[in-house]
PyMOL Python script that loads the backbone (N, CA, C, O; Angstrom):
from pymol import cmd

cmd.read_pdbstr("""\
ATOM      1  N   MET A   1      24.350   7.573   4.953  1.00  0.00           N
ATOM      2  CA  MET A   1      23.300   7.241   6.083  1.00  0.00           C
ATOM      3  C   MET A   1      21.912   7.273   6.115  1.00  0.00           C
ATOM      4  O   MET A   1      21.081   6.676   6.800  1.00  0.00           O
ATOM      5  N   PHE A   2      21.802   8.508   4.787  1.00  0.00           N
ATOM      6  CA  PHE A   2      20.401   8.734   4.507  1.00  0.00           C
ATOM      7  C   PHE A   2      19.666   7.315   3.773  1.00  0.00           C
ATOM      8  O   PHE A   2      18.485   7.114   4.056  1.00  0.00           O
ATOM      9  N   GLY A   3      20.502   6.154   2.655  1.00  0.00           N
ATOM     10  CA  GLY A   3      20.380   5.986   2.410  1.00  0.00           C
ATOM     11  C   GLY A   3      19.774   4.502   3.426  1.00  0.00           C
ATOM     12  O   GLY A   3      18.721   3.866   3.454  1.00  0.00           O
ATOM     13  N   VAL A   4      21.036   4.430   4.137  1.00  0.00           N
ATOM     14  CA  VAL A   4      19.974   3.301   4.930  1.00  0.00           C
ATOM     15  C   VAL A   4      19.094   3.399   5.885  1.00  0.00           C
ATOM     16  O   VAL A   4      19.017   2.395   6.593  1.00  0.00           O
ATOM     17  N   TRP A   5      18.192   4.532   6.227  1.00  0.00           N
ATOM     18  CA  TRP A   5      17.712   5.020   6.570  1.00  0.00           C
ATOM     19  C   TRP A   5      16.037   5.477   6.127  1.00  0.00           C
ATOM     20  O   TRP A   5      15.008   5.505   6.803  1.00  0.00           O
ATOM     21  N   ALA A   6      16.321   5.819   4.627  1.00  0.00           N
ATOM     22  CA  ALA A   6      15.438   5.141   3.602  1.00  0.00           C
ATOM     23  C   ALA A   6      15.038   3.661   3.688  1.00  0.00           C
ATOM     24  O   ALA A   6      13.972   3.240   4.137  1.00  0.00           O
ATOM     25  N   LEU A   7      16.023   2.955   3.205  1.00  0.00           N
ATOM     26  CA  LEU A   7      15.643   1.570   3.296  1.00  0.00           C
ATOM     27  C   LEU A   7      15.199   1.369   4.645  1.00  0.00           C
ATOM     28  O   LEU A   7      14.006   1.557   4.883  1.00  0.00           O
ATOM     29  N   LEU A   8      16.040   0.986   5.644  1.00  0.00           N
ATOM     30  CA  LEU A   8      14.952   0.414   6.526  1.00  0.00           C
ATOM     31  C   LEU A   8      13.602   1.559   6.843  1.00  0.00           C
ATOM     32  O   LEU A   8      12.640   1.049   7.417  1.00  0.00           O
ATOM     33  N   SER A   9      13.509   2.880   6.539  1.00  0.00           N
ATOM     34  CA  SER A   9      12.102   3.231   6.807  1.00  0.00           C
ATOM     35  C   SER A   9      10.814   2.657   5.795  1.00  0.00           C
ATOM     36  O   SER A   9       9.592   2.511   5.832  1.00  0.00           O
ATOM     37  N   GLY A  10      11.635   2.505   5.147  1.00  0.00           N
ATOM     38  CA  GLY A  10      10.726   1.771   4.025  1.00  0.00           C
ATOM     39  C   GLY A  10       9.804   0.434   4.632  1.00  0.00           C
ATOM     40  O   GLY A  10       8.667   0.065   4.924  1.00  0.00           O
ATOM     41  N   ALA A  11      11.177   0.043   4.577  1.00  0.00           N
ATOM     42  CA  ALA A  11      10.516  -1.704   4.791  1.00  0.00           C
ATOM     43  C   ALA A  11      10.371  -1.713   5.733  1.00  0.00           C
ATOM     44  O   ALA A  11      10.240  -2.886   6.084  1.00  0.00           O
ATOM     45  N   ILE A  12      10.254  -0.767   6.891  1.00  0.00           N
ATOM     46  CA  ILE A  12       8.978  -0.664   7.882  1.00  0.00           C
ATOM     47  C   ILE A  12       7.530  -0.483   7.596  1.00  0.00           C
ATOM     48  O   ILE A  12       6.552  -1.085   8.038  1.00  0.00           O
ATOM     49  N   GLN A  13       7.646   0.601   6.658  1.00  0.00           N
ATOM     50  CA  GLN A  13       6.402   1.336   5.860  1.00  0.00           C
ATOM     51  C   GLN A  13       6.085   0.343   5.397  1.00  0.00           C
ATOM     52  O   GLN A  13       4.945   0.040   5.747  1.00  0.00           O
ATOM     53  N   LEU A  14       6.690  -0.580   4.543  1.00  0.00           N
ATOM     54  CA  LEU A  14       6.067  -1.624   3.494  1.00  0.00           C
ATOM     55  C   LEU A  14       5.614  -2.713   4.491  1.00  0.00           C
ATOM     56  O   LEU A  14       4.614  -3.338   4.136  1.00  0.00           O
ATOM     57  N   GLY A  15       6.079  -3.000   5.489  1.00  0.00           N
ATOM     58  CA  GLY A  15       5.635  -4.135   6.441  1.00  0.00           C
ATOM     59  C   GLY A  15       4.641  -3.951   7.400  1.00  0.00           C
ATOM     60  O   GLY A  15       4.288  -4.865   8.144  1.00  0.00           O
ATOM     61  N   VAL A  16       3.982  -2.399   7.445  1.00  0.00           N
ATOM     62  CA  VAL A  16       3.241  -1.922   8.712  1.00  0.00           C
ATOM     63  C   VAL A  16       1.710  -1.768   7.022  1.00  0.00           C
ATOM     64  O   VAL A  16       0.510  -1.660   7.272  1.00  0.00           O
ATOM     65  N   ALA A  17       2.038  -1.790   6.174  1.00  0.00           N
ATOM     66  CA  ALA A  17       0.806  -1.165   5.118  1.00  0.00           C
ATOM     67  C   ALA A  17       0.440  -2.948   4.767  1.00  0.00           C
ATOM     68  O   ALA A  17      -0.734  -3.131   5.091  1.00  0.00           O
ATOM     69  N   ILE A  18       0.874  -3.854   4.393  1.00  0.00           N
ATOM     70  CA  ILE A  18       1.132  -5.144   4.273  1.00  0.00           C
ATOM     71  C   ILE A  18       0.064  -5.622   5.334  1.00  0.00           C
ATOM     72  O   ILE A  18      -1.049  -6.107   5.129  1.00  0.00           O
ATOM     73  N   ARG A  19       0.700  -5.356   6.507  1.00  0.00           N
ATOM     74  CA  ARG A  19      -0.433  -5.900   7.580  1.00  0.00           C
ATOM     75  C   ARG A  19      -1.859  -5.258   8.135  1.00  0.00           C
ATOM     76  O   ARG A  19      -2.713  -5.721   8.891  1.00  0.00           O
ATOM     77  N   ARG A  20      -1.738  -3.878   7.373  1.00  0.00           N
ATOM     78  CA  ARG A  20      -3.123  -3.044   7.838  1.00  0.00           C
ATOM     79  C   ARG A  20      -4.208  -3.577   6.709  1.00  0.00           C
ATOM     80  O   ARG A  20      -5.405  -3.621   6.993  1.00  0.00           O
ATOM     81  N   ARG A  21      -3.804  -3.906   5.646  1.00  0.00           N
ATOM     82  CA  ARG A  21      -4.432  -3.718   4.679  1.00  0.00           C
ATOM     83  C   ARG A  21      -5.952  -3.984   4.576  1.00  0.00           C
ATOM     84  O   ARG A  21      -6.875  -3.291   4.147  1.00  0.00           O
ATOM     85  N   ARG A  22      -5.894  -5.397   5.193  1.00  0.00           N
ATOM     86  CA  ARG A  22      -7.063  -5.987   5.828  1.00  0.00           C
ATOM     87  C   ARG A  22      -8.242  -4.949   6.858  1.00  0.00           C
ATOM     88  O   ARG A  22      -9.406  -4.654   6.586  1.00  0.00           O
ATOM     89  N   ALA A  23      -7.587  -4.651   7.830  1.00  0.00           N
ATOM     90  CA  ALA A  23      -7.804  -4.416   8.547  1.00  0.00           C
ATOM     91  C   ALA A  23      -8.842  -3.011   8.340  1.00  0.00           C
ATOM     92  O   ALA A  23     -10.031  -2.805   8.584  1.00  0.00           O
ATOM     93  N   VAL A  24      -7.394  -1.935   7.586  1.00  0.00           N
ATOM     94  CA  VAL A  24      -7.812  -0.725   7.362  1.00  0.00           C
ATOM     95  C   VAL A  24      -8.132  -0.256   6.053  1.00  0.00           C
ATOM     96  O   VAL A  24      -8.694   0.781   5.703  1.00  0.00           O
ATOM     97  N   GLY A  25      -7.724  -1.100   5.470  1.00  0.00           N
ATOM     98  CA  GLY A  25      -7.709  -0.774   3.650  1.00  0.00           C
ATOM     99  C   GLY A  25      -7.227  -0.058   3.064  1.00  0.00           C
ATOM    100  O   GLY A  25      -6.035   0.046   3.352  1.00  0.00           O
ATOM    101  N   ALA A  26      -7.723   0.884   1.917  1.00  0.00           N
ATOM    102  CA  ALA A  26      -6.477   1.603   1.231  1.00  0.00           C
ATOM    103  C   ALA A  26      -5.034   2.013   1.599  1.00  0.00           C
ATOM    104  O   ALA A  26      -4.655   3.174   1.754  1.00  0.00           O
ATOM    105  N   GLN A  27      -4.210   0.786   1.730  1.00  0.00           N
ATOM    106  CA  GLN A  27      -3.302   0.822   1.777  1.00  0.00           C
ATOM    107  C   GLN A  27      -2.096   0.780   0.970  1.00  0.00           C
ATOM    108  O   GLN A  27      -0.908   0.976   1.227  1.00  0.00           O
ATOM    109  N   TRP A  28      -3.025   0.331  -0.549  1.00  0.00           N
ATOM    110  CA  TRP A  28      -1.661   0.358  -1.642  1.00  0.00           C
ATOM    111  C   TRP A  28      -0.954   1.608  -1.785  1.00  0.00           C
ATOM    112  O   TRP A  28       0.197   1.483  -2.202  1.00  0.00           O
ATOM    113  N   PRO A  29      -1.366   2.831  -1.536  1.00  0.00           N
ATOM    114  CA  PRO A  29      -0.413   4.027  -1.787  1.00  0.00           C
ATOM    115  C   PRO A  29       1.099   3.953  -0.906  1.00  0.00           C
ATOM    116  O   PRO A  29       2.224   4.348  -1.207  1.00  0.00           O
ATOM    117  N   MET A  30       0.664   3.389   0.084  1.00  0.00           N
ATOM    118  CA  MET A  30       1.737   3.039   1.768  1.00  0.00           C
ATOM    119  C   MET A  30       2.454   1.662   1.352  1.00  0.00           C
ATOM    120  O   MET A  30       3.526   1.309   1.843  1.00  0.00           O
ATOM    121  N   VAL A  31       1.904   1.094   0.611  1.00  0.00           N
ATOM    122  CA  VAL A  31       2.908  -0.113  -0.198  1.00  0.00           C
ATOM    123  C   VAL A  31       3.729   0.413  -1.093  1.00  0.00           C
ATOM    124  O   VAL A  31       4.941   0.303  -0.909  1.00  0.00           O
ATOM    125  N   VAL A  32       3.186   1.138  -2.323  1.00  0.00           N
ATOM    126  CA  VAL A  32       3.950   1.095  -3.344  1.00  0.00           C
ATOM    127  C   VAL A  32       5.016   2.996  -2.719  1.00  0.00           C
ATOM    128  O   VAL A  32       6.169   3.318  -3.007  1.00  0.00           O
ATOM    129  N   SER A  33       4.219   3.599  -2.061  1.00  0.00           N
ATOM    130  CA  SER A  33       5.803   4.313  -1.420  1.00  0.00           C
ATOM    131  C   SER A  33       6.515   3.907  -0.370  1.00  0.00           C
ATOM    132  O   SER A  33       7.196   4.775   0.177  1.00  0.00           O
ATOM    133  N   GLY A  34       6.564   2.202   0.314  1.00  0.00           N
ATOM    134  CA  GLY A  34       7.407   1.784   0.917  1.00  0.00           C
ATOM    135  C   GLY A  34       8.376   0.763   0.463  1.00  0.00           C
ATOM    136  O   GLY A  34       9.359   0.369   1.090  1.00  0.00           O
ATOM    137  N   GLY A  35       7.881   0.296  -0.982  1.00  0.00           N
ATOM    138  CA  GLY A  35       8.510  -0.331  -1.918  1.00  0.00           C
ATOM    139  C   GLY A  35       9.220   0.137  -2.568  1.00  0.00           C
ATOM    140  O   GLY A  35      10.254  -0.415  -2.942  1.00  0.00           O
ATOM    141  N   LEU A  36       8.641   2.022  -3.089  1.00  0.00           N
ATOM    142  CA  LEU A  36      10.159   2.755  -3.432  1.00  0.00           C
ATOM    143  C   LEU A  36      10.552   2.723  -2.650  1.00  0.00           C
ATOM    144  O   LEU A  36      11.247   1.707  -2.661  1.00  0.00           O
ATOM    145  N   SER A  37      10.674   3.381  -1.435  1.00  0.00           N
ATOM    146  CA  SER A  37      12.205   4.045  -0.560  1.00  0.00           C
ATOM    147  C   SER A  37      13.045   2.987   0.196  1.00  0.00           C
ATOM    148  O   SER A  37      13.915   3.309   1.005  1.00  0.00           O
ATOM    149  N   VAL A  38      12.728   1.677  -0.119  1.00  0.00           N
ATOM    150  CA  VAL A  38      13.505   0.664  -0.394  1.00  0.00           C
ATOM    151  C   VAL A  38      14.450   0.844  -1.376  1.00  0.00           C
ATOM    152  O   VAL A  38      15.660   0.910  -1.160  1.00  0.00           O
ATOM    153  N   LEU A  39      13.840   0.935  -2.607  1.00  0.00           N
ATOM    154  CA  LEU A  39      14.863   0.753  -3.587  1.00  0.00           C
ATOM    155  C   LEU A  39      15.646   2.390  -3.838  1.00  0.00           C
ATOM    156  O   LEU A  39      16.618   2.644  -4.550  1.00  0.00           O
ATOM    157  N   ALA A  40      14.917   3.228  -3.073  1.00  0.00           N
ATOM    158  CA  ALA A  40      15.536   4.557  -3.458  1.00  0.00           C
ATOM    159  C   ALA A  40      16.554   4.513  -2.444  1.00  0.00           C
ATOM    160  O   ALA A  40      17.548   5.169  -2.756  1.00  0.00           O
ATOM    161  N   GLY A  41      16.619   3.889  -1.222  1.00  0.00           N
ATOM    162  CA  GLY A  41      17.806   3.646  -0.024  1.00  0.00           C
ATOM    163  C   GLY A  41      18.930   2.992  -0.397  1.00  0.00           C
ATOM    164  O   GLY A  41      20.018   3.440  -0.034  1.00  0.00           O
ATOM    165  N   ALA A  42      18.822   1.401  -1.469  1.00  0.00           N
ATOM    166  CA  ALA A  42      19.698   1.077  -1.767  1.00  0.00           C
ATOM    167  C   ALA A  42      20.613   1.654  -2.669  1.00  0.00           C
ATOM    168  O   ALA A  42      21.839   1.640  -2.560  1.00  0.00           O
ATOM    169  N   ALA A  43      19.686   2.356  -3.907  1.00  0.00           N
ATOM    170  CA  ALA A  43      20.258   3.671  -4.805  1.00  0.00           C
ATOM    171  C   ALA A  43      21.382   4.608  -4.293  1.00  0.00           C
ATOM    172  O   ALA A  43      22.434   5.042  -4.762  1.00  0.00           O
ATOM    173  N   PHE A  44      20.402   4.783  -2.612  1.00  0.00           N
ATOM    174  CA  PHE A  44      21.445   6.134  -2.061  1.00  0.00           C
ATOM    175  C   PHE A  44      22.881   5.398  -1.085  1.00  0.00           C
ATOM    176  O   PHE A  44      23.985   5.824  -0.743  1.00  0.00           O
ATOM    177  N   ALA A  45      22.191   4.204  -0.917  1.00  0.00           N
ATOM    178  CA  ALA A  45      23.658   3.555   0.161  1.00  0.00           C
ATOM    179  C   ALA A  45      24.821   3.413  -1.498  1.00  0.00           C
ATOM    180  O   ALA A  45      25.936   3.893  -1.704  1.00  0.00           O
ATOM    181  N   ALA A  46      24.150   2.772  -2.165  1.00  0.00           N
ATOM    182  CA  ALA A  46      25.492   2.264  -3.506  1.00  0.00           C
ATOM    183  C   ALA A  46      25.493   3.269  -3.576  1.00  0.00           C
ATOM    184  O   ALA A  46      25.981   3.490  -2.468  1.00  0.00           O
ATOM    185  N   MET A  47      25.297   4.512  -4.117  1.00  0.00           N
ATOM    186  CA  MET A  47      25.699   5.876  -5.036  1.00  0.00           C
ATOM    187  C   MET A  47      26.417   6.519  -4.126  1.00  0.00           C
ATOM    188  O   MET A  47      26.930   7.512  -4.641  1.00  0.00           O
ATOM    189  N   SER A  48      26.795   6.349  -2.538  1.00  0.00           N
ATOM    190  CA  SER A  48      27.503   7.124  -1.471  1.00  0.00           C
ATOM    191  C   SER A  48      28.755   6.370  -1.541  1.00  0.00           C
ATOM    192  O   SER A  48      29.550   6.689  -0.658  1.00  0.00           O
ATOM    193  N   ALA A  49      29.147   5.467  -2.338  1.00  0.00           N
ATOM    194  CA  ALA A  49      30.375   4.778  -2.301  1.00  0.00           C
ATOM    195  C   ALA A  49      31.088   5.615  -3.345  1.00  0.00           C
ATOM    196  O   ALA A  49      32.312   5.650  -3.216  1.00  0.00           O
ATOM    197  N   SER A  50      30.466   6.421  -4.541  1.00  0.00           N
ATOM    198  CA  SER A  50      31.252   6.505  -5.862  1.00  0.00           C
ATOM    199  C   SER A  50      31.868   8.450  -5.172  1.00  0.00           C
ATOM    200  O   SER A  50      31.594   9.307  -4.332  1.00  0.00           O
ATOM    201  N   ASP A  51      32.705   8.176  -6.176  1.00  0.00           N
ATOM    202  CA  ASP A  51      33.653   9.809  -6.247  1.00  0.00           C
ATOM    203  C   ASP A  51      32.442  11.165  -6.507  1.00  0.00           C
ATOM    204  O   ASP A  51      32.423  12.128  -5.740  1.00  0.00           O
ATOM    205  N   ASP A  52      31.902  11.096  -7.174  1.00  0.00           N
ATOM    206  CA  ASP A  52      30.386  12.174  -7.203  1.00  0.00           C
ATOM    207  C   ASP A  52      29.269  11.657  -6.619  1.00  0.00           C
ATOM    208  O   ASP A  52      28.254  11.449  -7.285  1.00  0.00           O
ATOM    209  N   SER A  53      29.331  11.440  -5.529  1.00  0.00           N
ATOM    210  CA  SER A  53      28.155  11.266  -5.055  1.00  0.00           C
ATOM    211  C   SER A  53      27.837  12.423  -4.353  1.00  0.00           C
ATOM    212  O   SER A  53      28.610  12.840  -3.491  1.00  0.00           O
ATOM    213  N   GLY A  54      26.078  13.391  -4.794  1.00  0.00           N
ATOM    214  CA  GLY A  54      25.542  14.205  -4.076  1.00  0.00           C
ATOM    215  C   GLY A  54      24.220  14.614  -3.781  1.00  0.00           C
ATOM    216  O   GLY A  54      23.434  14.203  -4.635  1.00  0.00           O
ATOM    217  N   LEU A  55      23.593  15.397  -2.716  1.00  0.00           N
ATOM    218  CA  LEU A  55      22.279  15.286  -2.296  1.00  0.00           C
ATOM    219  C   LEU A  55      21.565  15.490  -3.594  1.00  0.00           C
ATOM    220  O   LEU A  55      20.449  15.094  -3.258  1.00  0.00           O
ATOM    221  N   SER A  56      21.438  15.875  -4.982  1.00  0.00           N
ATOM    222  CA  SER A  56      20.420  15.722  -6.002  1.00  0.00           C
ATOM    223  C   SER A  56      19.758  15.175  -5.887  1.00  0.00           C
ATOM    224  O   SER A  56      18.703  15.746  -5.611  1.00  0.00           O
ATOM    225  N   GLY A  57      19.703  13.705  -5.967  1.00  0.00           N
ATOM    226  CA  GLY A  57      18.616  12.768  -5.384  1.00  0.00           C
ATOM    227  C   GLY A  57      17.991  12.743  -4.326  1.00  0.00           C
ATOM    228  O   GLY A  57      17.138  11.855  -4.329  1.00  0.00           O
ATOM    229  N   ILE A  58      18.031  13.257  -3.525  1.00  0.00           N
ATOM    230  CA  ILE A  58      17.433  13.866  -2.412  1.00  0.00           C
ATOM    231  C   ILE A  58      15.867  14.629  -2.582  1.00  0.00           C
ATOM    232  O   ILE A  58      14.731  14.551  -2.115  1.00  0.00           O
ATOM    233  N   ALA A  59      16.261  15.018  -3.083  1.00  0.00           N
ATOM    234  CA  ALA A  59      14.887  16.352  -4.141  1.00  0.00           C
ATOM    235  C   ALA A  59      13.822  15.639  -4.659  1.00  0.00           C
ATOM    236  O   ALA A  59      12.669  16.067  -4.605  1.00  0.00           O
ATOM    237  N   GLY A  60      14.199  14.333  -5.276  1.00  0.00           N
ATOM    238  CA  GLY A  60      13.101  13.795  -6.270  1.00  0.00           C
ATOM    239  C   GLY A  60      12.601  12.829  -5.349  1.00  0.00           C
ATOM    240  O   GLY A  60      11.407  12.556  -5.468  1.00  0.00           O
ATOM    241  N   TYR A  61      13.538  11.996  -4.066  1.00  0.00           N
ATOM    242  CA  TYR A  61      12.819  11.043  -3.066  1.00  0.00           C
ATOM    243  C   TYR A  61      11.934  12.231  -2.371  1.00  0.00           C
ATOM    244  O   TYR A  61      10.779  11.815  -2.280  1.00  0.00           O
ATOM    245  N   SER A  62      12.035  13.389  -1.914  1.00  0.00           N
ATOM    246  CA  SER A  62      10.921  13.654  -1.586  1.00  0.00           C
ATOM    247  C   SER A  62      10.261  14.278  -1.556  1.00  0.00           C
ATOM    248  O   SER A  62       9.561  14.680  -0.626  1.00  0.00           O
ATOM    249  N   ALA A  63      10.347  14.718  -3.372  1.00  0.00           N
ATOM    250  CA  ALA A  63       8.565  15.014  -3.831  1.00  0.00           C
ATOM    251  C   ALA A  63       8.229  14.044  -4.109  1.00  0.00           C
ATOM    252  O   ALA A  63       7.180  14.096  -3.467  1.00  0.00           O
ATOM    253  N   PHE A  64       8.183  12.438  -4.872  1.00  0.00           N
ATOM    254  CA  PHE A  64       7.990  11.354  -4.542  1.00  0.00           C
ATOM    255  C   PHE A  64       7.160  11.032  -3.403  1.00  0.00           C
ATOM    256  O   PHE A  64       5.990  10.652  -3.450  1.00  0.00           O
ATOM    257  N   GLY A  65       7.850  11.213  -2.406  1.00  0.00           N
ATOM    258  CA  GLY A  65       7.257  10.648  -0.730  1.00  0.00           C
ATOM    259  C   GLY A  65       6.305  11.772  -0.347  1.00  0.00           C
ATOM    260  O   GLY A  65       5.518  11.598   0.584  1.00  0.00           O
ATOM    261  N   ALA A  66       6.343  13.015  -1.080  1.00  0.00           N
ATOM    262  CA  ALA A  66       5.238  13.979  -0.956  1.00  0.00           C
ATOM    263  C   ALA A  66       3.937  13.350  -1.371  1.00  0.00           C
ATOM    264  O   ALA A  66       2.960  12.918  -0.758  1.00  0.00           O
ATOM    265  N   PHE A  67       4.320  13.470  -2.791  1.00  0.00           N
ATOM    266  CA  PHE A  67       3.244  12.481  -3.596  1.00  0.00           C
ATOM    267  C   PHE A  67       2.306  11.797  -3.303  1.00  0.00           C
ATOM    268  O   PHE A  67       1.145  12.169  -3.472  1.00  0.00           O
ATOM    269  N   TRP A  68       2.773  10.200  -2.606  1.00  0.00           N
ATOM    270  CA  TRP A  68       2.653   9.328  -2.088  1.00  0.00           C
ATOM    271  C   TRP A  68       1.748   9.501  -0.505  1.00  0.00           C
ATOM    272  O   TRP A  68       0.778   8.846  -0.125  1.00  0.00           O
ATOM    273  N   PHE A  69       2.438  10.567   0.163  1.00  0.00           N
ATOM    274  CA  PHE A  69       1.738  10.723   1.318  1.00  0.00           C
ATOM    275  C   PHE A  69       0.333  10.928   0.855  1.00  0.00           C
ATOM    276  O   PHE A  69      -0.620  10.169   1.026  1.00  0.00           O
ATOM    277  N   LEU A  70       0.370  12.343   0.101  1.00  0.00           N
ATOM    278  CA  LEU A  70      -1.098  12.938  -0.354  1.00  0.00           C
ATOM    279  C   LEU A  70      -2.022  11.843  -1.328  1.00  0.00           C
ATOM    280  O   LEU A  70      -3.140  12.244  -1.652  1.00  0.00           O
ATOM    281  N   VAL A  71      -1.741  10.955  -1.636  1.00  0.00           N
ATOM    282  CA  VAL A  71      -2.147   9.944  -2.448  1.00  0.00           C
ATOM    283  C   VAL A  71      -3.022   8.656  -1.168  1.00  0.00           C
ATOM    284  O   VAL A  71      -4.155   8.181  -1.243  1.00  0.00           O
ATOM    285  N   SER A  72      -2.216   8.486  -0.377  1.00  0.00           N
ATOM    286  CA  SER A  72      -2.617   7.658   0.701  1.00  0.00           C
ATOM    287  C   SER A  72      -3.773   8.656   1.926  1.00  0.00           C
ATOM    288  O   SER A  72      -4.771   8.176   2.464  1.00  0.00           O
ATOM    289  N   ALA A  73      -3.316   9.930   2.089  1.00  0.00           N
ATOM    290  CA  ALA A  73      -4.278  10.856   2.440  1.00  0.00           C
ATOM    291  C   ALA A  73      -5.566  10.475   2.028  1.00  0.00           C
ATOM    292  O   ALA A  73      -6.403   9.795   2.621  1.00  0.00           O
ATOM    293  N   VAL A  74      -5.613  11.183   0.571  1.00  0.00           N
ATOM    294  CA  VAL A  74      -6.883  10.961  -0.310  1.00  0.00           C
ATOM    295  C   VAL A  74      -7.872   9.500   0.106  1.00  0.00           C
ATOM    296  O   VAL A  74      -9.041   9.300   0.434  1.00  0.00           O
ATOM    297  N   ALA A  75      -6.771   8.751  -0.103  1.00  0.00           N
ATOM    298  CA  ALA A  75      -7.677   6.987  -0.118  1.00  0.00           C
ATOM    299  C   ALA A  75      -7.967   6.850   0.971  1.00  0.00           C
ATOM    300  O   ALA A  75      -9.183   6.997   1.090  1.00  0.00           O
ATOM    301  N   LEU A  76      -7.385   6.591   2.075  1.00  0.00           N
ATOM    302  CA  LEU A  76      -7.637   6.947   3.710  1.00  0.00           C
ATOM    303  C   LEU A  76      -8.712   7.819   3.833  1.00  0.00           C
ATOM    304  O   LEU A  76      -9.376   7.396   4.779  1.00  0.00           O
ATOM    305  N   THR A  77      -9.294   8.935   3.314  1.00  0.00           N
ATOM    306  CA  THR A  77      -9.852   9.765   3.141  1.00  0.00           C
ATOM    307  C   THR A  77     -11.670   8.779   2.972  1.00  0.00           C
ATOM    308  O   THR A  77     -12.514   8.172   3.631  1.00  0.00           O
ATOM    309  N   ARG A  78     -11.310   9.283   1.493  1.00  0.00           N
ATOM    310  CA  ARG A  78     -12.178   8.145   0.577  1.00  0.00           C
ATOM    311  C   ARG A  78     -13.291   7.306   1.573  1.00  0.00           C
ATOM    312  O   ARG A  78     -14.437   7.469   1.993  1.00  0.00           O
ATOM    313  N   ARG A  79     -12.003   6.131   1.685  1.00  0.00           N
ATOM    314  CA  ARG A  79     -12.413   5.212   2.611  1.00  0.00           C
ATOM    315  C   ARG A  79     -12.851   5.028   3.638  1.00  0.00           C
ATOM    316  O   ARG A  79     -13.229   3.911   3.990  1.00  0.00           O
ATOM    317  N   GLY A  80     -12.913   6.101   4.400  1.00  0.00           N
ATOM    318  CA  GLY A  80     -13.662   6.426   5.742  1.00  0.00           C
ATOM    319  C   GLY A  80     -15.097   7.287   5.881  1.00  0.00           C
ATOM    320  O   GLY A  80     -15.936   7.173   6.774  1.00  0.00           O
ATOM    321  N   ARG A  81     -15.122   8.321   4.544  1.00  0.00           N
ATOM    322  CA  ARG A  81     -16.435   8.591   3.837  1.00  0.00           C
ATOM    323  C   ARG A  81     -17.366   6.998   3.145  1.00  0.00           C
ATOM    324  O   ARG A  81     -18.584   6.928   2.981  1.00  0.00           O
ATOM    325  N   GLY A  82     -16.550   6.106   2.909  1.00  0.00           N
ATOM    326  CA  GLY A  82     -17.155   5.176   2.222  1.00  0.00           C
ATOM    327  C   GLY A  82     -17.121   4.853   0.952  1.00  0.00           C
ATOM    328  O   GLY A  82     -17.580   3.795   0.519  1.00  0.00           O
ATOM    329  N   THR A  83     -16.347   6.108  -0.037  1.00  0.00           N
ATOM    330  CA  THR A  83     -16.487   6.519  -1.598  1.00  0.00           C
ATOM    331  C   THR A  83     -15.675   5.344  -1.901  1.00  0.00           C
ATOM    332  O   THR A  83     -16.218   4.815  -2.870  1.00  0.00           O
ATOM    333  N   ALA A  84     -14.676   4.690  -1.570  1.00  0.00           N
ATOM    334  CA  ALA A  84     -13.346   4.052  -2.102  1.00  0.00           C
ATOM    335  C   ALA A  84     -13.725   2.667  -2.533  1.00  0.00           C
ATOM    336  O   ALA A  84     -14.395   1.940  -1.799  1.00  0.00           O
ATOM    337  N   ARG A  85     -13.279   2.274  -3.784  1.00  0.00           N
ATOM    338  CA  ARG A  85     -13.070   0.912  -4.544  1.00  0.00           C
ATOM    339  C   ARG A  85     -12.698   0.131  -4.021  1.00  0.00           C
ATOM    340  O   ARG A  85     -12.518  -0.954  -4.575  1.00  0.00           O
TER     341      ARG A  85
END
""", "prot")
cmd.dss("prot")
cmd.show_as("cartoon", "prot")
cmd.util.cbc("prot")
cmd.orient("prot")
């Protein structure tokens, strides 16, 4: 179930980021994060069918998610201050 959630939420995040990139700008971290969530969700869903599936992969997924959330916050803050490239 977690794999399906990650896949769907990543697809939504990716779609929102692509639509907002011109209006808001600084959406590249959200695009990367959404794309990685889609890939991770598909991998989690595929792994759930195996006999040795576990929760160890979720820790890495959470760490990457936290990292990209921080990168996105910094990029949007810089954009708001007019210092983004």
